[in-house]
N, C-alpha and C positions, 0 to 999 in steps of 0.2 A: 529378899527372894526378885530372884525374873520375871519381870512380865512377857507375856508370850505375847508375838507377833500376831497381825493379822487376818498376814499368811497361816500359820500356826493356828488358826483359831478357824478358818473357810477351810482348810485342806487348799492352801495354793500354795507357791513355790514349793519345791520339795529343799531338805534345811540337809546342809549340807552336814558327812557329819562330823562329828566335836572330834579331837585327841584323845581326849577319854571312855569312847567310846569302845567297846571291847571287840576286837577283829577276833574271829572264832578258826584258832588255825588250822589246816587242814597239819595229816601224819608225816613227819619229818622221810625225805622224798630224797633221793638220790638217782643220779643216771649214770651208766658206761655204756660207751660200746662193745660189739665182741664180736671179730670173727668167727667165721663156721662153724669154724673146729673149738672156738671156746665158747662160743654160744651150747654149743652140743655136752659139750662138757658141763657150764653150768644148767640146762634142761635135768642132766644124767642126774645129779646134786643140788637139783633144787631143795626134796628135804634138810640138807646140811647148813644147806647157807641162809632160810628157813630160821630151820632152829635158830642160829647162830646170833641171828638179826632181831628173836623173836617177834617174827611180820612175814610180810609177803613180798614175794620175786615174783616180779612179771616179767617174762621173755617175747619180742614181736615175732610173727610169724619167719620160717625163713624166707620168702619172698617181700616180706613189709621190714622195708632197711632205712635209715638213717639218708636222708637224703643225701647227697653225690658221694656215697662209699656201699661195700659189700658188706655193713654192718648190721646187727640187731641190734634193738633199741635196750638195755635190762635195765628195766628200776626196781630200785628194793625202799621197801619202805616197813619203820621199825617204827614204835612210842617213841625210841631214845635213841638219839645220836653217835649213844656212843657203841647205840648195837648196831648200826647200820655200820661204822669202821671197824669189827667186829665180823662181819658176813664179805666187807671187801679183802681181809686178808685174804681167808680160803680164796675166791675170784684170783688173789694174785699168788694162790698156791697154783692153780690151774692154770693159771697164764705161764705161769715159771717153765710150763709141761706141755704147753703152746706152743707146734714148733711158727702156727702163725703169727705167734706173740714172739718170735725173737726178732730183734734192731736187725734190718740184715747192714754184712759189713762190721757188726760185734755181736757175737754170736753169745758171752755171755750177759746181755741186756735184754732189758723185754719190755714190751711197748705198750702202751696202753690208752686209748683216751676217753677222757671222761665228760660229760653234757655236763654246763654249767650257765646260772641263769646269768646276763651280759651286764647286771649289776655285779655280780659277786665277781667275772673279771676282773675289774676298777678296781676289787680290795685284793686279787691275787694280785697285778700287776705291781700297786702299790703307786709311791708316788715316783717318776721318773722314770719306773722299772725296780724301785727299789725293793721291796717285798718277792719281787720272783730272782731277781739275784740273788738277794739271801737263801731263798730257798734253793737257789741249784749250786747256790756254795755249800749248802748242808746236807744233801746230800747227795749230788753227783751226779744230778738229776737232769738231762732235756727237758725244758721246758716250751712248744710249739700252741701261741694260743692263733686260732684258725679265724684269718682278715676277715672273710663273712659272716655276718650274725645273720641266725634262719629266723626272722621278726623282728617287730622296733618295740620303744623301749626296753627301762629295768631286768622284763622278764625275758627278753629271747633266748632262743637258745642261739650259743656258742659255744664249737667244740675244743678241747684241751689235751693236749699230742704228749705225751707220757712217755719217756725212758729212761733207763738207765740201771744199774745194776740191782735185784732183788730186795736188801737191803734200804738201798736208797728211793727205790720204785714206792715201794711200801709207805716211807715215812712223808713223802710228795702228794701223793692219795690220801694216806688219814689229813692233810695239812687242807685237800679241797674240799672233803668234809668238812673240817670246820669255816670253809672258805661258805659254801652254801648254806650251812647251818647258821651265817650273821644274816642270812635274809629272809629267815622262816616264818619270823612276823608281817612281811610285807604282804599287802592286800593281792601285790599279782600274783601270789607263791604258787595257789591250788591253781591256777591257770599252768602257772608250766611246770605241773607235777604231773597234770591230766594232758597237757597235752598227745594230739597223737601221731605219727607220721604224717596222716592224711593229710592233718589241720597245718604243719612246717611244708611240707608242700607246696600251701594255697599259701599261703607268708613267703614261699621264697619267687613269686612274682615279681616282688622289691629288688631284693637283692639277690644278684646271680648267682645260682648252684654253683658248690664249690667245683671246679675244672669247663666250669662253663663257659665263663669268662675267657677263657682265651680259646678252644673249638668257636665260642662266637666270631671275638676277632681274626681268626683267622678265616672263616667266614666270609668278612666283614672285607679283608682284603682281596682276597675271590677277584668279592664282586665289586671289587675300588681299584682290583689289578684290568677287569678285559670292560671296563669301563674307559679306563686311564687308555689299551689299550684301541676300543674303537674311535675315541677321542683324535688317540694318536692320528688314528688309518682314513680318518676323515680329512683332517686338517693335509695333513701328504695329496689326499686327491684333490683338495680343491686346490693346491699350488701345485701341482701338476695341469692344471684343468688351467688354471689363470697363464704357465709358464707355456702352454702348448696354444694359446691365443693371445701370445706376444709373438709367435714365429713366426 
């Protein structure tokens, strides 16, 4: 029989959770980004999608956009991960008829962005990129992971942009559902599942917004150029003044 420590008896330091402690899992949750026209189609057919998911569909308001984008966040909740995959197939069918989802320069291809936990990105990419290379070869899709994560730790948000022919795109999306599912039993998953855009904007303070880096760099270069110009002017003025004194 295990002995109780003095801290346990007098209500001292908080005990660390044991490995065998049960983690209450939240509802399986999957997220994607939708441009305006796709978001409208999803809203119009939300009952069909919810029926496929046997769960709930949430769509942020048109002005409530994922940081650094012009896209709304679509969240699917379902009691079973396979139902989420079924719901995503309905959304992909809508994306096929969405002009904003057409890949520029590749009229036959469609593109979609998935929001995944940072921890899931590691599993998606694999050691030295082996997993994502295999997925691209198998599906014929191009997969690009955003360089900037919103929030720190394994539960941070990272967008994955996928484009390809409809059949291959569906395979790639189903794989992302499977990868997110692998992190469902993690203690941070609930917080990731419930994160709002307002919270994302607050967490974006450390890593800059996508697109903000270039903008800040340009502003910084402008300021540096102005400073260098002023310094050069002052140096030239001093030199001319010195030469005048020598004459």
